[in-house]
C-alpha positions as CSV (number, residue, x, y, z in Angstrom):
1,M,-0.2,0.1,0.2
2,R,2.8,2.4,0.8
3,L,4.2,2.0,-2.4
4,L,1.0,2.6,-4.2
5,I,0.7,5.7,-1.7
6,L,4.3,7.1,-3.5
7,F,3.2,5.8,-6.9
8,M,0.1,7.8,-6.6
9,W,2.4,10.9,-4.9
10,L,4.9,11.0,-8.0
11,L,1.6,11.2,-10.3
12,H,0.6,14.4,-9.2
13,F,3.5,16.2,-10.8
14,L,2.5,15.3,-14.3
15,P,1.0,17.5,-16.5
16,L,-2.6,17.0,-16.2
17,P,-2.9,16.3,-20.1
18,I,-0.2,13.7,-19.5
19,L,-2.0,11.9,-16.2
20,G,-5.5,12.1,-18.3
21,R,-4.5,10.0,-20.4
22,F,-2.6,7.9,-18.4
23,G,-5.9,6.7,-16.5
24,E,-7.8,6.5,-19.8
25,A,-5.3,3.9,-20.9
26,V,-5.5,2.0,-17.7
27,G,-9.2,2.3,-17.8
28,S,-9.2,0.9,-21.1
29,L,-7.5,-2.2,-19.7
30,M,-9.9,-2.2,-16.7
31,Y,-12.7,-2.2,-19.3
32,V,-11.0,-5.4,-20.7
33,M,-10.0,-7.6,-17.9
34,I,-13.0,-6.7,-15.3
35,P,-15.2,-8.6,-17.1
36,K,-18.0,-8.5,-14.3
37,R,-17.8,-4.6,-13.8
38,R,-18.3,-4.6,-17.8
39,K,-21.7,-6.4,-17.9
40,I,-22.4,-4.4,-14.9
41,T,-22.4,-1.2,-16.7
42,L,-24.1,-2.5,-20.1
43,T,-27.0,-3.6,-18.4
44,N,-27.5,-0.6,-16.5
45,L,-26.6,1.4,-19.8
46,R,-29.2,-1.3,-21.7
47,L,-31.8,-0.3,-19.0
48,A,-31.7,3.2,-18.5
49,M,-31.0,4.0,-22.4
50,P,-32.9,1.7,-24.7
51,E,-32.9,4.2,-27.6
52,L,-29.2,3.9,-27.9
53,S,-27.9,1.2,-30.0
54,E,-25.9,-1.9,-28.6
55,Q,-22.4,-0.2,-30.0
56,E,-23.7,3.4,-28.7
57,R,-23.7,2.1,-25.1
58,R,-20.6,0.5,-25.5
59,A,-19.0,3.0,-26.2
60,I,-20.2,4.9,-23.6
61,A,-19.4,1.9,-21.7
62,H,-15.9,1.7,-22.3
63,K,-15.8,6.0,-21.6
64,H,-17.0,5.7,-18.6
65,F,-14.0,2.9,-17.7
66,Q,-11.3,5.6,-19.0
67,N,-13.3,8.3,-17.3
68,Y,-13.2,6.0,-13.4
69,A,-9.7,5.3,-14.0
70,R,-8.8,8.8,-14.8
71,S,-10.7,10.5,-11.9
72,I,-8.7,8.3,-9.3
73,F,-5.2,8.8,-11.1
74,E,-6.1,12.7,-10.6
75,R,-7.0,12.2,-7.2
76,S,-3.6,12.8,-6.4
77,L,-3.9,16.4,-7.6
78,L,-6.8,16.7,-5.0
79,W,-4.4,15.5,-2.4
80,W,-0.7,16.5,-3.1
81,A,-0.9,19.8,-5.6
82,P,-0.6,23.1,-4.5
83,A,-4.3,24.9,-4.2
84,E,-2.5,27.7,-6.9
85,R,-2.4,24.8,-9.2
86,L,-6.2,23.1,-8.4
87,R,-7.6,26.8,-9.1
88,R,-6.4,26.9,-12.3
89,L,-8.1,23.8,-12.8
90,I,-11.2,24.1,-11.0
91,H,-13.8,26.2,-12.8
92,I,-16.7,27.0,-11.4
93,E,-20.1,28.1,-12.3
94,P,-21.9,30.1,-11.3
95,A,-20.2,30.6,-8.0
96,V,-20.1,28.8,-5.0
97,P,-23.6,30.0,-3.3
98,Q,-21.7,30.6,0.4
99,A,-23.8,33.4,1.4
100,E,-26.9,30.4,1.2
101,M,-24.6,28.1,3.0
102,E,-23.8,30.0,5.5
103,S,-27.8,31.4,5.8
104,G,-28.9,28.4,7.1
105,P,-29.3,24.7,7.1
106,T,-28.5,23.4,3.3
107,I,-27.7,20.3,2.0
108,L,-25.5,20.4,-0.7
109,L,-27.0,17.4,-3.4
110,C,-24.3,15.5,-5.2
111,P,-25.0,12.8,-7.8
112,H,-22.2,10.4,-8.2
113,F,-20.8,11.4,-11.2
114,V,-16.8,10.0,-11.0
115,C,-15.9,14.0,-10.7
116,L,-17.6,14.2,-7.1
117,D,-14.5,15.1,-5.3
118,V,-13.6,18.0,-7.1
119,A,-17.2,19.1,-6.5
120,G,-16.5,18.3,-2.5
121,V,-12.9,20.7,-3.2
122,A,-14.9,23.7,-4.7
123,S,-17.6,23.5,-1.9
124,R,-15.3,24.0,0.9
125,V,-15.5,27.7,1.6
126,I,-16.8,27.1,4.9
127,P,-16.5,24.0,7.0
128,V,-19.0,21.0,5.4
129,S,-20.1,17.9,6.8
130,T,-20.1,14.8,4.8
131,I,-20.6,10.6,4.9
132,Y,-17.7,8.9,5.3
133,V,-16.5,5.0,4.8
134,P,-13.3,3.6,7.3
135,Q,-11.2,1.9,5.2
136,K,-9.7,-1.3,6.3
137,N,-6.6,-0.4,5.3
138,K,-4.9,2.3,8.1
139,T,-2.5,3.5,5.7
140,F,-5.0,4.6,2.9
141,D,-7.4,5.4,5.7
142,A,-5.6,7.6,6.9
143,L,-4.5,9.3,3.5
144,L,-8.3,9.2,2.7
145,R,-9.1,11.2,5.5
146,R,-6.2,13.9,4.9
147,G,-7.3,14.2,1.2
148,R,-10.9,15.4,3.0
149,E,-9.6,17.4,5.7
150,R,-6.7,19.3,3.3
151,W,-9.1,22.2,2.2
152,G,-10.6,22.7,5.5
153,P,-12.4,20.9,8.6
154,V,-14.9,19.0,8.0
155,R,-17.3,16.8,10.1
156,L,-17.1,13.1,8.5
157,I,-19.9,10.5,9.7
158,T,-20.3,7.0,9.3
159,R,-22.9,5.3,7.9
160,N,-23.5,3.4,11.1
161,E,-23.9,6.5,13.8
162,G,-27.1,6.8,12.0
163,I,-29.1,10.3,11.4
164,K,-28.5,12.5,14.5
165,P,-24.7,13.4,13.6
166,I,-26.3,14.4,10.6
167,L,-28.9,16.5,12.2
168,R,-26.7,18.1,14.7
169,A,-24.3,19.3,12.2
170,L,-26.7,20.9,10.1
171,R,-27.9,22.9,13.2
172,D,-24.2,23.5,13.7
173,G,-24.3,25.4,10.5
174,L,-22.3,22.7,9.0
175,P,-24.0,22.3,5.1
176,Y,-24.1,18.7,4.2
177,F,-22.2,17.0,1.4
178,M,-24.8,14.3,0.7
179,L,-24.5,11.5,-2.2
180,P,-27.8,9.5,-2.0
181,D,-28.0,8.2,-5.8
182,M,-27.1,5.1,-4.9
183,D,-28.5,1.5,-4.7
184,F,-28.5,0.7,-0.3
185,G,-31.5,-1.4,-0.3
186,E,-35.0,-1.5,0.9
187,K,-34.3,0.1,4.0
188,D,-35.4,3.9,4.4
189,A,-36.0,3.7,0.1
190,A,-39.0,4.0,-2.4
191,F,-39.0,2.4,-5.7
192,V,-38.8,5.5,-7.1
193,P,-38.2,5.5,-11.8
194,F,-34.7,6.6,-12.5
195,F,-34.5,6.4,-16.2
196,G,-38.4,4.6,-16.1
197,V,-36.9,1.8,-14.3
198,P,-38.1,1.0,-10.3
199,A,-34.7,1.7,-8.4
200,A,-34.6,1.4,-4.7
201,T,-34.0,5.2,-4.1
202,L,-33.2,6.7,-0.6
203,T,-35.8,9.2,0.7
204,A,-33.2,10.6,2.8
205,L,-32.7,14.2,0.9
206,P,-36.5,15.0,1.4
207,R,-36.9,13.9,4.6
208,L,-33.9,15.9,5.9
209,A,-35.0,19.3,4.1
210,A,-38.3,18.5,5.5
211,T,-37.3,17.9,9.5
212,T,-34.6,20.7,9.2
213,G,-35.4,23.4,6.8
214,A,-32.8,22.6,4.8
215,K,-32.2,24.2,1.3
216,V,-31.1,21.9,-1.2
217,I,-28.3,23.4,-3.7
218,P,-26.9,20.6,-6.5
219,V,-23.4,20.4,-7.3
220,V,-22.2,18.3,-10.4
221,A,-18.4,17.9,-11.3
222,T,-17.3,17.1,-14.9
223,F,-14.4,17.3,-17.0
224,L,-13.8,20.0,-19.0
225,P,-12.5,19.3,-22.8
226,N,-9.0,18.3,-23.8
227,Y,-7.6,17.8,-20.2
228,Q,-8.2,21.8,-19.3
229,G,-9.3,21.0,-15.4
230,W,-12.9,20.3,-14.4
231,R,-15.9,22.4,-14.1
232,V,-18.3,22.2,-11.0
233,V,-21.7,23.7,-11.5
234,F,-23.7,24.7,-8.4
235,Y,-27.4,24.9,-9.3
236,P,-29.7,27.3,-8.2
237,K,-31.4,26.0,-4.9
238,W,-34.7,24.1,-5.5
239,E,-37.8,25.6,-4.8
240,N,-40.7,24.2,-2.9
241,Y,-38.7,21.5,-1.9
242,P,-39.6,18.9,-0.9
243,G,-43.3,19.8,-0.4
244,E,-46.0,17.7,1.0
245,D,-45.6,14.6,-0.6
246,I,-42.2,13.2,-0.2
247,L,-42.6,10.0,-3.2
248,E,-43.0,13.4,-5.2
249,A,-39.9,14.9,-4.0
250,T,-37.9,11.7,-4.3
251,R,-38.8,11.6,-8.2
252,R,-37.8,15.1,-8.4
253,M,-34.2,14.1,-7.0
254,N,-34.5,11.4,-9.4
255,A,-35.4,12.9,-12.6
256,F,-33.0,16.1,-11.8
257,I,-29.9,13.0,-11.9
258,E,-31.1,11.9,-15.0
259,E,-30.7,15.4,-16.6
260,R,-27.4,15.5,-15.5
261,V,-26.6,12.3,-16.6
262,R,-27.6,13.2,-20.1
263,E,-25.8,16.0,-20.2
264,A,-22.6,13.4,-19.9
265,P,-23.4,10.0,-19.7
266,S,-20.0,8.4,-19.6
267,E,-18.9,10.4,-16.1
268,Y,-22.1,8.5,-14.4
269,F,-21.2,5.5,-11.8
270,W,-22.4,2.7,-13.7
271,T,-20.1,0.5,-12.5
272,H,-22.7,0.4,-9.4
273,K,-25.7,-1.9,-9.4
274,R,-28.2,0.8,-9.6
275,Y,-31.1,-1.7,-10.5
276,K,-29.9,-4.2,-7.8
277,T,-33.3,-4.2,-5.1
278,R,-36.2,-5.4,-7.1
279,P,-39.9,-5.0,-6.3
280,P,-41.4,-7.8,-4.2
281,G,-41.4,-11.2,-6.9
282,E,-39.4,-9.5,-9.3
283,P,-35.9,-10.8,-10.7
284,S,-32.3,-9.7,-10.7
285,L,-32.0,-7.6,-13.8
286,Y,-28.4,-8.7,-13.7
287,D,-28.5,-12.1,-14.0
288,L,-29.8,-12.0,-17.2
């Protein structure tokens, strides 16, 4: 592990065009050498985008593996590159809504795009809170913690701590950086369409917003073309959210994410079994 960390540290000295191309080359190898994840990705794309040809979906899947690997190696910049270099590479549109983030409870909704760590860095104009998954390897765990804490105070909350630390953080004025768009099973979830297919979707976002009165501000990070860096977009806060209907508010979240995915389809986290949990009586969609 120490040798791997040393390798990652060395990578941060590379110019971004070289680092990005290196990541894409590794991603192409991963696409060939990890058939299980390739199958999951193609299954997700067939379910979500049946209007595309198989050739088009395979092209997106291949590009996704390239983008995913590239994002992993480019984290070396987030962990070790000088702040001045990162400021030149991160292009924020229209601006970080710092005044809104400081004006009351705030949830920063960040869907699972491969560059989500860049969105986290861009959001760190004030202390924030977020969910953290402890790593089994202590050396790697320390590296990840250091990487998240490098850009300012952050309150890391593990999933097994439950909802109370999140509520406490929001009461303390810490925006909650939230990633609710994965399949964590039926607990605290509802089957809500995602690209027209019922998907077990956490209802935590609207419930948190309703309980705390928090505003929801989406933030999405994607690659800029020609290895120029990253684009981070802070969208306007959602008006009249969550409303009276938690299920409808969850549908609204999924619809928003769908729109963003269609803008950069190869950068969404397709290797995750987004449709793993099925309604009672339905067979697995990944055993076909």
